[in-house]
Every structure is written in structure tokens, then in C-alpha cells.
ZALO-285267 format. One record per residue (C-alpha): residue in one letter; x, y, z. Coordinates in steps of 0.02 Angstrom, whole numbers, plus 50000, padded with zeros to 5 digits. Example, Ala and Ser with C-alpha at 12.3 -4.5 7.8 and 13.67 -1.06 7.14 Angstrom:
BEGIN
+------+-------+-------+-------+
| resn |     X |     Y |     Z |
+------+-------+-------+-------+
|    a | 50615 | 49775 | 50390 |
|    s | 50684 | 49947 | 50357 |
+------+-------+-------+-------+
This chain:
BEGIN
+------+-------+-------+-------+
| resn |     X |     Y |     Z |
+------+-------+-------+-------+
|    m | 50076 | 52198 | 50402 |
|    k | 49888 | 52203 | 50393 |
|    s | 49792 | 52098 | 50515 |
|    l | 49727 | 51932 | 50455 |
|    i | 49559 | 51972 | 50532 |
|    q | 49434 | 52052 | 50414 |
|    t | 49255 | 52112 | 50421 |
|    e | 49190 | 52056 | 50253 |
|    t | 49031 | 51967 | 50208 |
|    s | 49007 | 51783 | 50173 |
|    t | 49073 | 51702 | 50016 |
|    q | 48960 | 51655 | 49871 |
|    t | 48974 | 51467 | 49849 |
|    h | 49008 | 51376 | 49684 |
|    h | 48991 | 51203 | 49609 |
|    f | 49179 | 51179 | 49590 |
|    s | 49343 | 51271 | 49616 |
|    w | 49488 | 51234 | 49501 |
|    p | 49607 | 51353 | 49592 |
|    l | 49576 | 51265 | 49758 |
|    l | 49599 | 51092 | 49682 |
|    s | 49751 | 51142 | 49577 |
|    s | 49836 | 51226 | 49724 |
|    a | 49824 | 51066 | 49826 |
|    i | 49885 | 50960 | 49679 |
|    i | 50038 | 51066 | 49642 |
|    s | 50096 | 51088 | 49823 |
|    k | 50068 | 50903 | 49864 |
|    l | 50164 | 50845 | 49711 |
|    g | 50309 | 50959 | 49755 |
|    s | 50311 | 50896 | 49934 |
|    i | 50306 | 50713 | 49882 |
|    l | 50450 | 50737 | 49759 |
|    y | 50554 | 50828 | 49890 |
|    t | 50519 | 50700 | 50027 |
|    f | 50565 | 50559 | 49909 |
|    a | 50728 | 50644 | 49862 |
|    l | 50770 | 50691 | 50042 |
|    n | 50747 | 50512 | 50103 |
|    w | 50852 | 50441 | 49961 |
|    y | 50995 | 50566 | 49961 |
|    l | 51014 | 50568 | 50150 |
|    i | 51029 | 50378 | 50158 |
|    k | 51147 | 50380 | 50009 |
|    l | 51261 | 50522 | 50066 |
|    t | 51267 | 50490 | 50253 |
|    g | 51278 | 50301 | 50240 |
|    n | 51156 | 50271 | 50384 |
|    a | 50978 | 50305 | 50441 |
|    s | 51016 | 50414 | 50593 |
|    a | 51008 | 50583 | 50508 |
|    l | 50842 | 50543 | 50423 |
|    g | 50772 | 50481 | 50587 |
|    t | 50821 | 50642 | 50675 |
|    i | 50746 | 50751 | 50537 |
|    n | 50582 | 50654 | 50538 |
|    a | 50575 | 50664 | 50728 |
|    v | 50597 | 50853 | 50729 |
|    a | 50466 | 50872 | 50592 |
|    g | 50346 | 50766 | 50693 |
|    v | 50372 | 50872 | 50849 |
|    a | 50345 | 51030 | 50746 |
|    m | 50184 | 50958 | 50674 |
|    v | 50118 | 50917 | 50848 |
|    a | 50164 | 51093 | 50908 |
|    g | 50073 | 51171 | 50760 |
|    n | 49919 | 51065 | 50790 |
|    l | 49906 | 51136 | 50966 |
|    f | 49866 | 51309 | 50897 |
|    s | 49806 | 51285 | 50718 |
|    g | 49623 | 51248 | 50758 |
|    s | 49596 | 51409 | 50854 |
|    v | 49694 | 51513 | 50725 |
|    v | 49599 | 51442 | 50576 |
|    d | 49431 | 51471 | 50660 |
|    r | 49467 | 51655 | 50694 |
|    h | 49566 | 51715 | 50542 |
|    n | 49548 | 51736 | 50355 |
|    r | 49579 | 51562 | 50285 |
|    q | 49627 | 51622 | 50111 |
|    r | 49764 | 51731 | 50185 |
|    l | 49820 | 51587 | 50296 |
|    l | 49837 | 51478 | 50141 |
|    i | 49935 | 51609 | 50047 |
|    c | 50048 | 51649 | 50195 |
|    s | 50082 | 51466 | 50235 |
|    d | 50125 | 51426 | 50054 |
|    l | 50240 | 51577 | 50039 |
|    l | 50327 | 51537 | 50204 |
|    s | 50357 | 51359 | 50144 |
|    a | 50423 | 51426 | 49978 |
|    v | 50544 | 51545 | 50065 |
|    a | 50607 | 51403 | 50177 |
|    c | 50640 | 51287 | 50028 |
|    i | 50720 | 51417 | 49915 |
|    t | 50829 | 51491 | 50054 |
|    v | 50899 | 51321 | 50103 |
|    a | 50923 | 51276 | 49919 |
|    l | 51040 | 51425 | 49902 |
|    f | 51153 | 51367 | 50043 |
|    i | 51142 | 51177 | 50041 |
|    n | 51297 | 51074 | 50003 |
|    t | 51233 | 50935 | 49890 |
|    q | 51383 | 50822 | 49923 |
|    r | 51389 | 50846 | 50112 |
|    p | 51217 | 50911 | 50160 |
|    q | 51208 | 51011 | 50322 |
|    i | 51095 | 50906 | 50433 |
|    v | 51054 | 51052 | 50548 |
|    l | 50998 | 51157 | 50400 |
|    l | 50887 | 51018 | 50332 |
|    t | 50817 | 50985 | 50505 |
|    v | 50767 | 51166 | 50531 |
|    m | 50687 | 51174 | 50359 |
|    s | 50589 | 51012 | 50386 |
|    g | 50529 | 51079 | 50554 |
|    i | 50469 | 51240 | 50474 |
|    l | 50379 | 51149 | 50334 |
|    a | 50293 | 51031 | 50457 |
|    f | 50242 | 51173 | 50574 |
|    v | 50172 | 51276 | 50431 |
|    f | 50081 | 51125 | 50359 |
|    a | 49990 | 51106 | 50526 |
|    f | 49904 | 51272 | 50484 |
|    n | 49887 | 51246 | 50296 |
|    s | 49796 | 51079 | 50304 |
|    p | 49652 | 51132 | 50419 |
|    s | 49638 | 51296 | 50323 |
|    v | 49603 | 51198 | 50164 |
|    k | 49475 | 51089 | 50252 |
|    a | 49390 | 51241 | 50329 |
|    i | 49384 | 51350 | 50173 |
|    t | 49316 | 51214 | 50058 |
|    p | 49134 | 51216 | 50122 |
|    e | 49139 | 51407 | 50114 |
|    i | 49181 | 51403 | 49929 |
|    i | 49090 | 51246 | 49869 |
|    d | 48901 | 51238 | 49892 |
|    k | 48827 | 51102 | 50002 |
|    d | 48752 | 50998 | 49861 |
|    h | 48918 | 50986 | 49767 |
|    l | 49033 | 50970 | 49919 |
|    p | 49035 | 50778 | 49923 |
|    r | 49083 | 50771 | 49740 |
|    f | 49221 | 50900 | 49762 |
|    n | 49290 | 50808 | 49914 |
|    a | 49287 | 50643 | 49818 |
|    t | 49380 | 50725 | 49674 |
|    t | 49509 | 50797 | 49795 |
|    n | 49536 | 50629 | 49881 |
|    s | 49551 | 50535 | 49717 |
|    t | 49676 | 50662 | 49653 |
|    s | 49776 | 50650 | 49813 |
|    y | 49793 | 50462 | 49795 |
|    l | 49838 | 50481 | 49611 |
|    i | 49980 | 50599 | 49659 |
|    k | 50041 | 50472 | 49787 |
|    l | 50050 | 50348 | 49643 |
|    v | 50131 | 50463 | 49515 |
|    g | 50246 | 50563 | 49632 |
|    p | 50367 | 50425 | 49685 |
|    a | 50378 | 50355 | 49508 |
|    l | 50415 | 50528 | 49440 |
|    g | 50543 | 50557 | 49578 |
|    g | 50631 | 50394 | 49536 |
|    l | 50642 | 50446 | 49354 |
|    l | 50706 | 50622 | 49393 |
|    i | 50843 | 50559 | 49508 |
|    g | 50911 | 50462 | 49360 |
|    f | 50961 | 50626 | 49273 |
|    s | 51137 | 50688 | 49311 |
|    f | 51082 | 50868 | 49338 |
|    m | 50956 | 50821 | 49474 |
|    n | 51015 | 50832 | 49654 |
|    l | 50941 | 50879 | 49823 |
|    r | 50953 | 51065 | 49782 |
|    a | 50853 | 51040 | 49621 |
|    f | 50714 | 50952 | 49716 |
|    m | 50712 | 51095 | 49843 |
|    w | 50689 | 51220 | 49702 |
|    l | 50547 | 51114 | 49631 |
|    n | 50462 | 51108 | 49801 |
|    g | 50488 | 51294 | 49830 |
|    w | 50414 | 51344 | 49663 |
|    s | 50268 | 51224 | 49688 |
|    f | 50223 | 51323 | 49845 |
|    v | 50240 | 51488 | 49749 |
|    f | 50120 | 51427 | 49614 |
|    a | 50002 | 51362 | 49749 |
|    a | 50001 | 51534 | 49833 |
|    v | 49961 | 51618 | 49667 |
|    l | 49815 | 51500 | 49640 |
|    d | 49754 | 51528 | 49818 |
|    a | 49754 | 51716 | 49785 |
|    t | 49631 | 51690 | 49641 |
|    l | 49501 | 51605 | 49752 |
|    r | 49331 | 51691 | 49757 |
|    y | 49319 | 51707 | 49944 |
|    r | 49257 | 51835 | 50069 |
|    f | 49294 | 51809 | 50251 |
|    a | 49155 | 51816 | 50381 |
|    p | 49248 | 51849 | 50545 |
|    n | 49217 | 51748 | 50702 |
|    h | 49236 | 51862 | 50854 |
|    e | 49214 | 51722 | 50980 |
|    k | 49373 | 51699 | 51082 |
|    q | 49418 | 51515 | 51090 |
|    n | 49536 | 51443 | 51219 |
|    f | 49626 | 51298 | 51136 |
|    i | 49683 | 51229 | 51304 |
|    n | 49504 | 51215 | 51368 |
|    s | 49451 | 51134 | 51205 |
|    l | 49587 | 51003 | 51221 |
|    i | 49543 | 50971 | 51403 |
|    t | 49362 | 50942 | 51353 |
|    g | 49416 | 50822 | 51215 |
|    f | 49530 | 50722 | 51329 |
|    t | 49397 | 50716 | 51465 |
|    y | 49273 | 50645 | 51341 |
|    l | 49399 | 50512 | 51287 |
|    r | 49436 | 50465 | 51467 |
|    q | 49251 | 50435 | 51496 |
|    t | 49238 | 50326 | 51340 |
|    p | 49354 | 50176 | 51367 |
|    a | 49322 | 50098 | 51195 |
|    l | 49381 | 50257 | 51109 |
|    l | 49530 | 50280 | 51224 |
|    d | 49579 | 50098 | 51196 |
|    i | 49593 | 50108 | 51006 |
|    i | 49668 | 50283 | 51009 |
|    i | 49812 | 50232 | 51123 |
|    i | 49839 | 50078 | 51015 |
|    c | 49846 | 50190 | 50862 |
|    a | 49976 | 50299 | 50948 |
|    w | 50086 | 50144 | 50972 |
|    v | 50056 | 50094 | 50790 |
|    n | 50119 | 50265 | 50734 |
|    f | 50270 | 50247 | 50849 |
|    f | 50326 | 50081 | 50774 |
|    y | 50273 | 50112 | 50594 |
|    a | 50370 | 50277 | 50592 |
|    g | 50521 | 50165 | 50565 |
|    l | 50456 | 50109 | 50394 |
|    d | 50483 | 50281 | 50316 |
|    i | 50667 | 50266 | 50362 |
|    l | 50689 | 50079 | 50337 |
|    l | 50631 | 50068 | 50155 |
|    p | 50757 | 50188 | 50076 |
|    y | 50895 | 50119 | 50189 |
|    l | 50863 | 49940 | 50132 |
|    i | 50850 | 49983 | 49948 |
|    h | 51016 | 50076 | 49947 |
|    h | 51122 | 49983 | 50075 |
|    v | 51052 | 49805 | 50081 |
|    y | 50977 | 49774 | 49909 |
|    q | 51097 | 49898 | 49826 |
|    l | 50967 | 49950 | 49699 |
|    p | 50936 | 50119 | 49614 |
|    a | 50810 | 50249 | 49672 |
|    i | 50678 | 50192 | 49548 |
|    n | 50658 | 50032 | 49649 |
|    y | 50623 | 50135 | 49805 |
|    s | 50491 | 50231 | 49707 |
|    w | 50403 | 50068 | 49660 |
|    l | 50389 | 50022 | 49844 |
|    l | 50301 | 50188 | 49876 |
|    f | 50195 | 50155 | 49722 |
|    a | 50143 | 49986 | 49795 |
|    q | 50096 | 50070 | 49959 |
|    a | 49986 | 50198 | 49872 |
|    a | 49906 | 50065 | 49761 |
|    g | 49863 | 49960 | 49913 |
|    g | 49783 | 50109 | 49998 |
|    i | 49681 | 50157 | 49844 |
|    l | 49614 | 49982 | 49813 |
|    c | 49570 | 49961 | 49996 |
|    g | 49477 | 50126 | 49996 |
|    l | 49374 | 50072 | 49845 |
|    w | 49339 | 49903 | 49925 |
|    v | 49287 | 49973 | 50094 |
|    g | 49177 | 50104 | 50010 |
|    k | 49088 | 49969 | 49909 |
|    r | 49057 | 49856 | 50060 |
|    n | 49002 | 50003 | 50170 |
|    r | 49005 | 49907 | 50335 |
|    e | 49004 | 49985 | 50508 |
|    a | 49174 | 49995 | 50593 |
|    n | 49198 | 49885 | 50745 |
|    l | 49340 | 49848 | 50866 |
|    r | 49353 | 49664 | 50823 |
|    q | 49382 | 49698 | 50638 |
|    m | 49509 | 49834 | 50677 |
|    f | 49609 | 49719 | 50790 |
|    a | 49605 | 49582 | 50659 |
|    d | 49671 | 49704 | 50528 |
|    l | 49805 | 49772 | 50644 |
|    v | 49869 | 49601 | 50697 |
|    g | 49854 | 49528 | 50521 |
|    g | 49937 | 49675 | 50434 |
|    s | 50079 | 49681 | 50561 |
|    a | 50106 | 49493 | 50551 |
|    i | 50119 | 49502 | 50361 |
|    l | 50243 | 49646 | 50376 |
|    g | 50351 | 49538 | 50491 |
|    l | 50370 | 49408 | 50354 |
|    a | 50483 | 49530 | 50261 |
|    g | 50611 | 49508 | 50400 |
|    f | 50638 | 49324 | 50356 |
|    w | 50686 | 49343 | 50173 |
|    t | 50795 | 49481 | 50099 |
|    n | 50717 | 49487 | 49926 |
|    y | 50658 | 49645 | 49838 |
|    w | 50511 | 49567 | 49744 |
|    f | 50450 | 49482 | 49901 |
|    l | 50460 | 49649 | 49993 |
|    l | 50361 | 49733 | 49853 |
|    v | 50218 | 49608 | 49874 |
|    i | 50224 | 49621 | 50064 |
|    t | 50219 | 49811 | 50053 |
|    f | 50063 | 49808 | 49945 |
|    v | 49969 | 49678 | 50050 |
|    c | 50016 | 49759 | 50216 |
|    e | 49962 | 49931 | 50157 |
|    f | 49797 | 49861 | 50092 |
|    i | 49757 | 49787 | 50263 |
|    m | 49822 | 49933 | 50367 |
|    a | 49726 | 50056 | 50258 |
|    r | 49565 | 49971 | 50313 |
|    f | 49621 | 49989 | 50493 |
|    n | 49649 | 50177 | 50465 |
|    i | 49483 | 50201 | 50376 |
|    n | 49386 | 50108 | 50511 |
|    f | 49481 | 50199 | 50649 |
|    f | 49415 | 50370 | 50597 |
|    a | 49242 | 50300 | 50562 |
|    f | 49241 | 50220 | 50736 |
|    v | 49287 | 50387 | 50818 |
|    q | 49152 | 50478 | 50720 |
|    t | 49014 | 50353 | 50761 |
|    h | 49059 | 50338 | 50946 |
|    t | 49072 | 50525 | 50981 |
|    n | 48926 | 50644 | 51010 |
|    r | 48917 | 50768 | 50868 |
|    e | 48940 | 50922 | 50977 |
|    f | 49105 | 50852 | 51040 |
|    l | 49178 | 50796 | 50873 |
|    g | 49293 | 50946 | 50845 |
|    r | 49368 | 50942 | 51019 |
|    v | 49382 | 50753 | 51021 |
|    f | 49471 | 50749 | 50853 |
|    s | 49595 | 50881 | 50914 |
|    a | 49635 | 50769 | 51061 |
|    v | 49641 | 50617 | 50948 |
|    f | 49765 | 50694 | 50825 |
|    l | 49879 | 50748 | 50966 |
|    t | 49872 | 50578 | 51050 |
|    v | 49902 | 50470 | 50896 |
|    s | 50045 | 50580 | 50833 |
|    c | 50137 | 50615 | 50995 |
|    l | 50244 | 50456 | 50991 |
|    a | 50288 | 50459 | 50805 |
|    p | 50434 | 50582 | 50824 |
|    l | 50513 | 50472 | 50958 |
|    g | 50489 | 50321 | 50846 |
|    s | 50577 | 50408 | 50701 |
|    f | 50722 | 50457 | 50812 |
|    l | 50747 | 50284 | 50890 |
|    f | 50724 | 50184 | 50730 |
|    g | 50846 | 50298 | 50642 |
|    r | 50979 | 50223 | 50756 |
|    i | 50913 | 50045 | 50771 |
|    i | 50899 | 50017 | 50584 |
|    n | 51086 | 50041 | 50562 |
|    q | 51115 | 49893 | 50678 |
|    i | 50982 | 49765 | 50632 |
|    g | 50936 | 49809 | 50452 |
|    n | 50805 | 49691 | 50379 |
|    f | 50760 | 49621 | 50550 |
|    t | 50679 | 49789 | 50587 |
|    f | 50523 | 49720 | 50502 |
|    l | 50512 | 49587 | 50637 |
|    l | 50538 | 49715 | 50775 |
|    i | 50400 | 49828 | 50707 |
|    s | 50282 | 49680 | 50682 |
|    l | 50303 | 49595 | 50851 |
|    s | 50309 | 49757 | 50951 |
|    t | 50149 | 49821 | 50871 |
|    i | 50054 | 49660 | 50904 |
|    v | 50115 | 49642 | 51084 |
|    t | 50081 | 49824 | 51136 |
|    a | 49909 | 49820 | 51051 |
|    l | 49859 | 49662 | 51145 |
|    i | 49923 | 49726 | 51313 |
|    t | 49833 | 49893 | 51290 |
|    h | 49671 | 49808 | 51239 |
|    l | 49677 | 49686 | 51386 |
|    f | 49710 | 49830 | 51506 |
|    f | 49557 | 49929 | 51450 |
|    r | 49447 | 49775 | 51441 |
|    e | 49492 | 49735 | 51622 |
|    k | 49449 | 49914 | 51673 |
|    e | 49278 | 49902 | 51587 |
|    t | 49237 | 49742 | 51682 |
|    k | 49274 | 49817 | 51852 |
+------+-------+-------+-------+
């Protein structure tokens, strides 16, 4: 195999790139459809949430492992080839498992391995896309291209679950069929990536990812306000990881409704996020800790209300409102990190941030996959109260340290 490292000249930039946008659209749509089907069929066929929790936990660990190395790899290698290779590896994983999967009694180990591979590969694909975009799109048109990409991404989050709910209604659609769809979406994405007008300018600087992470964590340790909200966000991801497992479990086992109703819950989540993004962008206010805590406590408290009444339409409204509020928390979180970090440390700090906020999510998926089977709808209360309590304890701890 030829080395990924090249010695070519810089790429000529353009106003727009349809191949780059289309590649992201196709692969994301395939992934959303597959994830929707996997969640639904696993809950339906296994009768509990444990298997889905285990698969999500392994995928989360694989994502964290990939993030440890992806930054250094993406900085030093041809990003177009990384995109093509990552898409083809994902396609091979999906298509291979599709050939051997038992759609009536799915092999959990096989699905776990495949989900781990997809998550690990995605940890390299995502930063490759972010890094190659400014090399292809000229500076003046980059904001517009990014806005188009983000808007399209949210649109897919709206359309994907609804389309998945409709497809599951057909008798010929099963988990294998969704794997084939996902696999071929990666193949088409790789073909589009191959058409990109891109020339790689090699970076011969040797980067030590361990030293970069140490620098990032040292900076966070010396900035209590940042460390405070980042650790809180890690706990939020731990508890909210249970939602991805809880929603399909409730729809199938508690509400006893078809898959289309699960898709509308995901639709409500995406709609809440989109509307919040438009609202925050219009107001354009500076992020602050007080507002973020208010959003976190308020959004979690509203989510807890779903634990008191087992009603689908009530849950649909709660899902939309909670996502609207929590989306503002997420938007302000990244803005807060950006505005409270010196520019020369941003890359290293964000590497440390991503590792910190995602490290507890796999454990959350694993534990909630077993708890949900026992307490069902009351899981909303557990997520709500635990999030609020741990956030308050963490904040009080760091505030006390700052006053010493």
C-alpha cells in the first residue's frame, strides 16, 4: 500500500464543493437510518435494553480511543485519502456483517464489533472533513459553506428518523437491509471524496499527541471556570447517554407503539435543536456560566416530568422542550470554551475537552442498559435528579476552590 504521506503542492480553493457536501449528506443519512434501525430492532428482538447499552458503550470507548490519535494523524497525512479510506473501511464493516447477520436472532458480539469499528473510524473521518474544508473552500466563502453544511446536517436529522420509521413498515426491510443501505452510503461517499479537487501539502513536523493532551489538561487545571463546566458536561453525557436507550425501549415495551412513533420523538429532538440554534444565533449573546447552569437545571427538571406520566404525546412535548433548552446549553458550552481559552491553546484544549466530556458516556450507556429494564419510565427521574445534583456539587466544589 502506498504511504498516505505525499509531497504535492497546495490545493486551489473554490467557492463551493458539491462533492464534499454530498459525501457528508449521503454518509450521514445512511448512518442515521442504520442507528435508528439498530436501536429499534435490538429492543424489539432482545426484549430488553442491555444489549443496546453494551453496544453503545463499546462504540463510545472506541470513539474515545480514536480521538486519542486522530488529531495527530489528520495533521500529518493526506486528508482526502483518509476520507476515502475511512469511508471504505466503514463500508466493508457494514457489508461484511450484513452477509452473516441473523435478522431474527442477531449476534450481539458481531454487532458490537461492527459498531466499535464504525465509531473508531468515524473518529478519524470527522476531523478529516473539518480539516480539509478550509483547504478546498476559499476563506471568503468558508462561512457560507459551513452554514450550508450545518443546516443540511440538521435537515438530515429531521428527515432521517421519519424516513427510517416509514421504511421499517415495509415487510422486506430488516436489520440486514439497513446495513446494506449504510454500507452503500459509505461507498458512494468514498466515490465522491475521490472526485475532490485537492492536493496535499505535507506537514513534516512530528507531533506528540501525548504532550499535546498534557498541555491541554494543564491549561484546564489552571482555569477553574473551564474545568468546572467541562466536568459538569462529562456528567451530563454520562446520564443523558441513557436517553438513547430509553426512548426506543419505552416506545416498544411500555407504550407498545410502532417504530414510526419512535421516529417522531427523534424528529422532535432535531426540531428543538434547530429552532434553538436559530434563536441563539439571532440573539447573539455572550455565553456565561449562570445562563448555562440555568439551562442545565431547567432542561433536566423538565425531562424529569416525563417520569410522572406515561403518555406518548406528553413525552413528545417534553422531548422537544428539553432538547430546545439543552441545545442552548451545548451551544454556549463550546462558545464559553472558545472565549475563555487563549487562541494558541485552542487545539490542545479542545482535544482535552472532547476526551473529558466523552469519557463517561460509554459507562453511562452500559449501566443504563441494565437499569432501564428494571425501572422503565422512572429512568427520566433518575437522569433528571442525578444530573442536577452532580452539577450542583461539582459547581460548589470549584467555587470553594476559587475562594481559597
